[in-house]
C-alpha positions in Angstrom: 0.4 24.2 32.8 -2.8 23.1 31.1 -0.9 22.1 27.9 2.0 20.5 29.7 0.1 17.3 30.7 -1.0 16.4 27.1 2.4 17.2 25.8 4.1 14.9 28.3 1.5 12.2 27.6 2.2 12.5 23.8 6.0 12.4 24.3 5.8 9.4 26.6 3.6 7.5 24.2 6.0 8.1 21.4 9.0 7.1 23.6 7.3 3.9 24.7 6.2 2.9 21.2 9.7 3.4 19.7 11.0 -0.1 20.6 8.1 -1.7 18.9 8.8 0.2 15.7 12.5 -0.6 15.9 11.9 -4.3 16.1 9.8 -4.5 12.9 12.7 -3.9 10.4 14.9 -6.4 12.3 12.2 -9.1 11.9 11.8 -8.3 8.2 15.6 -8.4 7.9 15.8 -11.8 9.5 13.0 -13.0 7.2 14.9 -11.7 4.2 18.1 -13.3 5.4 16.3 -16.7 5.8 14.8 -16.4 2.3 18.2 -15.6 0.9 19.8 -18.6 2.7 17.1 -20.9 1.4 17.6 -19.6 -2.1 21.3 -20.1 -2.2 21.1 -23.5 -0.4 18.6 -24.7 -3.0 20.7 -23.2 -5.8 23.9 -25.0 -4.6 22.1 -28.3 -4.3 20.6 -28.0 -7.8 24.0 -26.9 -9.2 25.9 -29.8 -7.7 23.4 -32.3 -9.2 22.9 -30.5 -12.5 26.6 -29.7 -13.3 28.0 -32.9 -11.9 29.9 -31.3 -9.1 31.0 -32.9 -5.8 29.9 -31.3 -2.6 33.0 -29.1 -2.5 32.2 -27.7 -6.0 34.9 -29.6 -7.8 34.5 -32.0 -10.7 37.4 -34.2 -9.6 35.2 -36.6 -7.6 32.4 -36.7 -10.2 31.7 -39.8 -12.2 30.2 -37.9 -15.2 30.3 -34.7 -17.2 27.4 -32.2 -17.2 25.1 -32.4 -20.2 25.6 -29.6 -22.7 22.9 -30.3 -25.2 20.3 -27.7 -26.2 17.6 -29.1 -23.9 19.9 -29.1 -20.9 20.9 -25.5 -21.6 17.3 -24.4 -22.0 16.3 -26.2 -18.7 19.2 -24.4 -16.9 18.2 -21.1 -18.3 14.6 -21.6 -17.2 15.7 -22.6 -13.7 18.0 -19.5 -13.4 15.4 -17.1 -14.7 12.9 -18.5 -12.2 15.5 -18.2 -9.4 16.0 -14.5 -10.2 
């Protein structure tokens, strides 16, 4: 009987703290989700401007072709390496 009270106290402390531990990964997951969304939103905006795409991702409504010179290719490679 003497050991029952501390054991019950330990079990109840673990049980009560479990929800706090369960919420931490969810918050981290939401943070990772938000960072991923920000990354692909920024990438899509950059891509539509850089590659002369309309908002739907087509070139049909564009008034120009994308630049394909060496400087443009190097700038794109640097951007994509930074994004990764």
